[in-house]
PLY file of the C-alpha trace (Angstrom):
ply
format ascii 1.0
element vertex 450
property float x
property float y
property float z
element edge 449
property int vertex1
property int vertex2
end_header
-97.33 52.75 43.98
-99.36 55.21 46.04
-98.83 57.90 43.41
-100.17 55.54 40.72
-103.21 54.69 42.86
-103.85 58.38 43.47
-103.80 59.14 39.74
-106.17 56.28 39.07
-108.52 57.54 41.79
-108.56 61.03 40.25
-109.25 59.58 36.80
-112.11 57.49 38.12
-113.62 60.49 39.92
-113.41 62.64 36.79
-115.03 59.92 34.67
-117.76 59.40 37.25
-118.43 63.15 37.38
-118.69 63.32 33.59
-121.09 60.37 33.47
-123.26 61.92 36.18
-123.41 65.19 34.20
-124.54 63.31 31.10
-127.17 61.36 33.07
-128.44 64.60 34.64
-128.66 66.16 31.18
-130.69 63.21 29.95
-133.12 63.52 32.85
-133.46 67.31 32.82
-133.54 67.90 29.06
-134.80 64.69 27.38
-136.16 66.49 24.31
-132.93 68.35 23.59
-130.93 65.16 24.05
-133.24 63.28 21.70
-132.89 65.84 18.92
-129.13 66.02 19.48
-129.02 62.25 19.01
-131.05 62.55 15.81
-128.64 65.21 14.56
-125.70 62.91 15.26
-127.41 59.97 13.52
-128.23 62.14 10.50
-124.68 63.41 10.22
-123.27 59.90 10.44
-125.73 58.27 8.04
-125.84 61.05 5.42
-122.17 62.06 5.40
-119.74 60.01 7.48
-120.88 56.51 6.56
-120.85 56.88 2.74
-117.74 59.07 2.78
-115.54 57.04 5.15
-116.49 53.46 4.29
-115.07 53.32 0.71
-111.68 54.64 1.80
-111.41 52.23 4.71
-112.19 49.33 2.37
-109.65 50.53 -0.20
-107.01 50.98 2.50
-107.57 47.46 3.85
-107.37 46.00 0.35
-104.19 47.94 -0.39
-102.55 46.58 2.74
-103.60 43.03 1.94
-102.27 43.33 -1.62
-98.87 44.57 -0.40
-98.94 48.23 -1.47
-97.18 49.41 1.74
-94.30 47.03 0.96
-94.12 48.35 -2.60
-93.88 51.94 -1.37
-91.57 50.91 1.45
-88.79 49.91 -0.95
-89.13 53.23 -2.78
-89.25 55.45 0.28
-87.08 53.72 2.84
-84.20 56.20 2.17
-86.54 59.09 3.05
-88.64 57.78 5.92
-85.76 56.35 7.95
-83.47 59.42 8.18
-86.30 61.97 8.51
-88.77 60.20 10.79
-86.91 57.08 12.03
-89.71 54.99 10.50
-89.73 52.14 7.98
-90.57 52.97 4.39
-93.98 51.32 4.76
-94.98 54.23 6.99
-95.21 56.33 3.83
-98.51 54.57 3.05
-100.00 55.81 6.33
-98.52 59.26 5.70
-100.11 59.51 2.25
-103.54 58.14 3.18
-103.65 60.08 6.45
-102.89 63.41 4.81
-105.27 62.77 1.91
-108.25 61.30 3.79
-108.05 63.05 7.16
-108.65 61.70 10.64
-109.09 59.00 11.82
-107.69 57.19 8.75
-104.07 57.33 9.94
-104.96 55.76 13.28
-106.78 52.86 11.63
-103.93 52.13 9.20
-101.31 52.42 11.94
-103.18 49.91 14.07
-103.41 47.48 11.16
-99.70 47.75 10.41
-98.77 47.35 14.06
-101.00 44.29 14.44
-99.24 42.67 11.49
-95.84 43.36 13.01
-94.71 46.02 10.53
-94.28 48.63 13.29
-92.96 48.51 16.83
-95.11 50.13 19.54
-92.91 53.24 19.67
-92.92 53.59 15.87
-96.70 53.25 15.82
-97.05 55.93 18.50
-94.88 58.39 16.58
-96.46 57.59 13.21
-100.04 58.17 14.30
-99.00 61.26 16.27
-97.99 63.33 13.23
-100.00 61.73 10.40
-103.40 62.35 12.01
-104.37 65.54 10.20
-107.42 67.28 8.79
-108.74 66.54 5.33
-107.44 68.92 2.59
-110.97 69.23 1.21
-112.26 70.17 4.65
-109.61 72.88 4.94
-110.04 74.33 1.46
-113.81 73.90 1.00
-115.55 73.88 4.38
-113.24 76.16 6.36
-111.89 78.52 3.70
-114.89 78.95 1.39
-117.72 77.92 3.68
-116.67 79.82 6.81
-114.08 82.46 5.86
-115.50 83.07 2.34
-111.93 83.30 1.08
-110.35 80.54 -0.97
-106.87 81.89 -0.23
-107.31 81.13 3.46
-107.53 77.44 2.58
-104.16 77.55 0.85
-102.55 79.26 3.83
-104.08 76.91 6.39
-103.22 73.82 4.32
-99.58 74.87 3.90
-99.24 75.57 7.61
-101.14 72.45 8.67
-99.21 69.87 6.66
-95.82 71.56 6.90
-96.08 71.77 10.68
-97.19 68.10 10.77
-94.05 67.04 8.89
-91.90 69.20 11.18
-93.61 67.55 14.15
-92.68 64.14 12.75
-89.03 65.17 12.50
-89.10 66.58 16.04
-90.60 63.36 17.41
-87.92 61.35 15.61
-85.26 63.38 17.44
-86.72 63.77 20.94
-88.83 60.62 21.29
-87.10 57.66 22.86
-88.39 54.12 23.14
-89.51 53.08 26.64
-86.51 51.39 28.24
-88.11 50.08 31.43
-89.43 46.51 31.11
-93.14 46.55 31.81
-96.37 44.92 30.83
-96.59 47.04 27.70
-93.19 45.89 26.43
-93.77 42.25 27.32
-97.13 42.32 25.56
-95.49 43.51 22.33
-92.40 41.29 22.37
-93.68 39.07 19.57
-94.67 42.15 17.56
-91.14 43.52 17.87
-89.68 40.18 16.75
-91.98 39.95 13.73
-91.22 43.56 12.84
-87.48 42.87 13.00
-87.84 39.90 10.64
-89.90 41.86 8.12
-87.59 44.86 8.33
-84.62 42.63 7.53
-86.50 41.33 4.51
-87.18 44.86 3.27
-83.56 45.86 3.86
-82.32 42.87 1.88
-84.72 43.71 -0.92
-83.63 47.35 -0.93
-79.97 46.34 -1.22
-80.44 43.46 -3.66
-79.35 43.87 -7.28
-81.78 45.00 -9.95
-83.82 48.09 -10.66
-85.76 49.68 -7.83
-89.05 48.95 -9.60
-88.12 45.26 -9.79
-87.18 45.19 -6.10
-90.41 47.00 -5.13
-92.44 44.48 -7.12
-90.61 41.62 -5.40
-91.52 43.11 -2.01
-95.16 43.37 -3.08
-95.16 39.78 -4.35
-93.61 38.45 -1.13
-96.14 40.35 0.99
-99.00 38.96 -1.10
-97.60 35.44 -0.79
-97.23 35.84 2.97
-100.82 37.05 3.35
-102.17 33.91 1.60
-105.77 35.10 1.60
-107.66 34.79 -1.69
-109.09 38.03 -3.03
-112.64 37.08 -2.04
-111.64 36.51 1.58
-109.53 39.69 1.50
-112.51 41.70 0.24
-114.82 40.26 2.89
-112.33 41.00 5.69
-111.83 44.55 4.38
-115.58 45.24 4.32
-116.07 43.73 7.79
-113.22 45.76 9.32
-114.37 48.98 7.61
-117.96 48.51 8.79
-116.84 47.91 12.38
-114.70 51.04 12.37
-117.43 53.16 10.77
-120.01 51.99 13.32
-117.62 52.89 16.13
-117.10 56.36 14.64
-120.86 56.81 14.33
-121.44 55.95 17.98
-118.84 58.49 19.08
-120.35 61.18 16.82
-123.78 60.63 18.37
-122.36 60.65 21.89
-120.41 63.88 21.39
-123.39 65.51 19.69
-125.40 64.82 22.83
-122.52 65.85 25.10
-122.08 69.18 23.33
-125.81 69.91 23.62
-125.79 69.11 27.35
-122.82 71.43 27.89
-124.62 74.17 25.95
-127.61 73.85 28.29
-125.46 74.10 31.43
-123.60 77.18 32.71
-120.29 75.34 32.32
-119.53 76.69 28.85
-120.65 80.21 29.79
-118.47 80.15 32.90
-115.39 78.97 31.02
-115.96 81.58 28.32
-116.31 84.36 30.90
-113.09 83.28 32.63
-111.19 83.14 29.34
-112.44 86.57 28.36
-110.95 88.02 31.52
-107.65 86.25 30.88
-107.54 87.43 27.26
-108.34 90.97 28.34
-105.49 90.90 30.86
-103.11 89.63 28.16
-104.29 92.32 25.70
-105.80 89.70 23.37
-109.20 89.99 21.63
-111.72 88.67 24.19
-114.08 87.52 21.43
-111.63 84.69 20.64
-112.47 82.94 23.90
-115.65 81.40 22.46
-113.90 79.87 19.41
-111.21 78.46 21.68
-113.77 76.73 23.92
-115.79 75.37 21.01
-112.69 74.26 19.10
-111.58 72.31 22.14
-114.59 70.03 21.71
-115.29 70.07 17.96
-113.10 71.39 15.15
-115.94 72.49 12.85
-117.68 74.56 15.53
-114.37 76.16 16.45
-113.47 77.10 12.86
-116.87 78.63 12.19
-116.72 80.55 15.45
-113.28 81.97 14.54
-114.64 83.21 11.20
-117.71 84.75 12.87
-115.58 86.44 15.53
-113.31 88.04 12.95
-116.00 88.99 10.45
-114.62 91.33 7.81
-111.61 92.30 9.96
-109.60 89.11 10.19
-106.11 89.42 11.63
-103.16 86.99 11.73
-104.28 86.12 15.24
-107.57 84.75 13.88
-105.77 82.61 11.31
-103.34 81.41 13.98
-106.23 80.29 16.19
-107.85 78.56 13.20
-104.61 76.67 12.49
-104.29 75.70 16.17
-107.84 74.30 16.22
-107.15 72.31 13.05
-104.00 70.88 14.61
-105.81 69.99 17.85
-108.68 68.23 16.07
-111.27 68.38 18.84
-112.09 65.93 21.62
-114.46 64.09 19.30
-111.55 63.11 17.03
-109.41 62.34 20.09
-112.05 59.90 21.32
-112.18 58.16 17.95
-108.38 57.87 17.73
-108.09 56.65 21.33
-110.70 53.97 20.71
-108.94 52.77 17.56
-105.49 52.77 19.20
-106.76 50.63 22.07
-107.26 47.75 19.61
-103.48 47.35 19.30
-102.43 48.47 22.81
-100.96 51.70 21.44
-100.73 54.41 24.10
-102.94 57.46 23.72
-100.66 59.69 25.84
-98.02 60.35 23.14
-100.78 61.21 20.65
-102.30 63.70 23.11
-98.94 65.36 23.74
-98.25 65.48 20.00
-101.60 67.22 19.39
-100.62 69.88 21.92
-97.23 70.28 20.23
-98.90 70.56 16.82
-101.36 73.14 18.21
-98.40 75.28 19.29
-96.21 74.60 16.27
-98.84 75.43 13.63
-99.69 78.99 14.77
-96.00 79.68 15.47
-95.13 78.68 11.90
-97.96 80.86 10.61
-96.59 83.92 12.38
-93.11 83.19 10.99
-94.34 82.76 7.41
-97.07 85.40 7.54
-95.05 88.04 5.59
-94.91 85.55 2.70
-98.44 84.12 3.02
-100.53 87.22 3.70
-100.95 87.95 -0.02
-102.88 84.72 -0.47
-105.69 85.95 1.80
-106.23 89.29 0.05
-108.80 88.16 -2.52
-112.04 86.80 -1.07
-114.14 84.37 -3.09
-116.76 85.97 -5.29
-119.59 83.61 -4.33
-119.25 82.60 -0.68
-121.13 79.52 0.44
-123.32 79.84 3.51
-123.77 76.69 5.58
-127.28 76.18 6.86
-126.26 73.85 9.64
-123.09 73.00 11.47
-121.70 69.57 10.61
-118.66 67.82 11.98
-115.42 67.53 10.15
-116.57 65.02 7.53
-119.33 67.28 6.09
-117.17 68.58 3.25
-119.59 69.14 0.39
-122.92 69.83 2.06
-122.66 73.61 1.97
-125.26 74.83 -0.48
-125.58 71.54 -2.41
-126.66 67.96 -1.71
-124.04 65.42 -0.81
-122.74 63.44 -3.80
-120.89 60.25 -2.84
-119.22 59.73 -6.21
-118.10 63.35 -6.45
-116.70 63.20 -2.91
-114.92 59.88 -3.52
-113.64 61.12 -6.87
-112.13 64.25 -5.35
-110.51 62.25 -2.58
-109.27 59.69 -5.08
-107.50 62.46 -6.95
-105.91 63.62 -3.71
-104.64 60.11 -2.97
-103.30 59.67 -6.51
-101.53 63.03 -6.35
-99.99 62.08 -3.00
-98.81 58.73 -4.32
-97.43 60.39 -7.45
-95.46 62.85 -5.31
-94.06 60.03 -3.19
-92.99 58.07 -6.28
-91.44 61.25 -7.72
-89.46 61.80 -4.51
-88.35 58.17 -4.63
-87.21 58.58 -8.25
-85.24 61.70 -7.32
-83.68 59.77 -4.46
-82.65 56.98 -6.86
-81.05 59.49 -9.23
-79.13 61.12 -6.40
-78.03 57.75 -5.02
-76.91 56.65 -8.50
-74.94 59.85 -8.99
-73.24 59.49 -5.60
-72.43 55.83 -6.30
-70.94 56.69 -9.71
-68.92 59.53 -8.21
-67.56 57.28 -5.45
-66.70 54.59 -8.01
-64.74 57.09 -10.12
-62.86 58.31 -7.04
-62.09 54.71 -6.07
-60.77 53.89 -9.55
-58.67 57.02 -9.53
-57.12 56.03 -6.20
-56.32 52.57 -7.53
-54.43 54.07 -10.41
0 1
1 2
2 3
3 4
4 5
5 6
6 7
7 8
8 9
9 10
10 11
11 12
12 13
13 14
14 15
15 16
16 17
17 18
18 19
19 20
20 21
21 22
22 23
23 24
24 25
25 26
26 27
27 28
28 29
29 30
30 31
31 32
32 33
33 34
34 35
35 36
36 37
37 38
38 39
39 40
40 41
41 42
42 43
43 44
44 45
45 46
46 47
47 48
48 49
49 50
50 51
51 52
52 53
53 54
54 55
55 56
56 57
57 58
58 59
59 60
60 61
61 62
62 63
63 64
64 65
65 66
66 67
67 68
68 69
69 70
70 71
71 72
72 73
73 74
74 75
75 76
76 77
77 78
78 79
79 80
80 81
81 82
82 83
83 84
84 85
85 86
86 87
87 88
88 89
89 90
90 91
91 92
92 93
93 94
94 95
95 96
96 97
97 98
98 99
99 100
100 101
101 102
102 103
103 104
104 105
105 106
106 107
107 108
108 109
109 110
110 111
111 112
112 113
113 114
114 115
115 116
116 117
117 118
118 119
119 120
120 121
121 122
122 123
123 124
124 125
125 126
126 127
127 128
128 129
129 130
130 131
131 132
132 133
133 134
134 135
135 136
136 137
137 138
138 139
139 140
140 141
141 142
142 143
143 144
144 145
145 146
146 147
147 148
148 149
149 150
150 151
151 152
152 153
153 154
154 155
155 156
156 157
157 158
158 159
159 160
160 161
161 162
162 163
163 164
164 165
165 166
166 167
167 168
168 169
169 170
170 171
171 172
172 173
173 174
174 175
175 176
176 177
177 178
178 179
179 180
180 181
181 182
182 183
183 184
184 185
185 186
186 187
187 188
188 189
189 190
190 191
191 192
192 193
193 194
194 195
195 196
196 197
197 198
198 199
199 200
200 201
201 202
202 203
203 204
204 205
205 206
206 207
207 208
208 209
209 210
210 211
211 212
212 213
213 214
214 215
215 216
216 217
217 218
218 219
219 220
220 221
221 222
222 223
223 224
224 225
225 226
226 227
227 228
228 229
229 230
230 231
231 232
232 233
233 234
234 235
235 236
236 237
237 238
238 239
239 240
240 241
241 242
242 243
243 244
244 245
245 246
246 247
247 248
248 249
249 250
250 251
251 252
252 253
253 254
254 255
255 256
256 257
257 258
258 259
259 260
260 261
261 262
262 263
263 264
264 265
265 266
266 267
267 268
268 269
269 270
270 271
271 272
272 273
273 274
274 275
275 276
276 277
277 278
278 279
279 280
280 281
281 282
282 283
283 284
284 285
285 286
286 287
287 288
288 289
289 290
290 291
291 292
292 293
293 294
294 295
295 296
296 297
297 298
298 299
299 300
300 301
301 302
302 303
303 304
304 305
305 306
306 307
307 308
308 309
309 310
310 311
311 312
312 313
313 314
314 315
315 316
316 317
317 318
318 319
319 320
320 321
321 322
322 323
323 324
324 325
325 326
326 327
327 328
328 329
329 330
330 331
331 332
332 333
333 334
334 335
335 336
336 337
337 338
338 339
339 340
340 341
341 342
342 343
343 344
344 345
345 346
346 347
347 348
348 349
349 350
350 351
351 352
352 353
353 354
354 355
355 356
356 357
357 358
358 359
359 360
360 361
361 362
362 363
363 364
364 365
365 366
366 367
367 368
368 369
369 370
370 371
371 372
372 373
373 374
374 375
375 376
376 377
377 378
378 379
379 380
380 381
381 382
382 383
383 384
384 385
385 386
386 387
387 388
388 389
389 390
390 391
391 392
392 393
393 394
394 395
395 396
396 397
397 398
398 399
399 400
400 401
401 402
402 403
403 404
404 405
405 406
406 407
407 408
408 409
409 410
410 411
411 412
412 413
413 414
414 415
415 416
416 417
417 418
418 419
419 420
420 421
421 422
422 423
423 424
424 425
425 426
426 427
427 428
428 429
429 430
430 431
431 432
432 433
433 434
434 435
435 436
436 437
437 438
438 439
439 440
440 441
441 442
442 443
443 444
444 445
445 446
446 447
447 448
448 449
């Protein structure tokens, strides 16, 4: 009890100190804070709002129409043994990988609120599906910062492969909380509803008929259970997407101001100086201390700083740091995910630990696979793009050209379709393998009867 009170006291003191620093920054540098706020508003209105809103609406509509149930029947044989998750988690996996953070957190919260996921399943699902956007990795980071399209391929392979490995690791080492507490009592009804729906999906998966017929039956039952007409479903999807987008915008503005205040104080300079001494003692390049500090707060600033620190002499260590920053995501993304998770009483702690694990796993995997991947980084792009300003993670197509909503949505739509096509292909392969095994077992059984 005393230990818990002591931790709460420390947390309150840290929060109070942070708020006092922000207030002091407002009072001492009002002009800088004002322009930092304008920069955050511009980034949100010009890039984040038009780019994020359509995908949030589409995701809400897809959930209301029963698409997760349709995919769940197809992919239950893959998601359960690999990640200890229901097949419906494949929808979050696909949309999270294709659309980037914080899409996975929003979809996980929606599925948990509807009883499709238990609290522990929701914690594990959001922990490894919250990843960077593939367009951000290949366009903004690789071409915009490193001026090398091959770097995007390397970072994307490492980023998503390590995320899948993280999901498998969490399935093995993560255990559901066994002690009865407020958190478990609060989610008792959610667990019961999840159990009922999971039994329905299991009965559908084992019922006779083709897998396409069973998947359609699951979609039809989910649509019947939802009971909302399409007009109401559309209105609810737009309302939920707008609320989430406004929340993201407020956090972008706040962190834009916070970063500017930290830049005006000696805090960043002091941390950078201390890290330089540590890196020098460990025989590491001291110029990587600045990218590490900036990447801790914002992923885009960190990636650009890594590219500037390496210049024309990039080493595997630079790429490893870039992959670690991508896996971490930045405190701005952490704040968005934590705010979204609080809507469904999903703990932020497992997500934070998983980000640390991903930040270690990604560079480790890069070093292991570097002898096979180094050839991809040997040919720099012929016409590198030079960003005029630094934007957060969602500014994917603003380097050297005006933002085009339809082009951005179209490219992301292709990513989503490719991801869904791959999932369906894997499901078809699984059906063929299962059919072959069933036929083989039937022949063996008939042979034994004879």
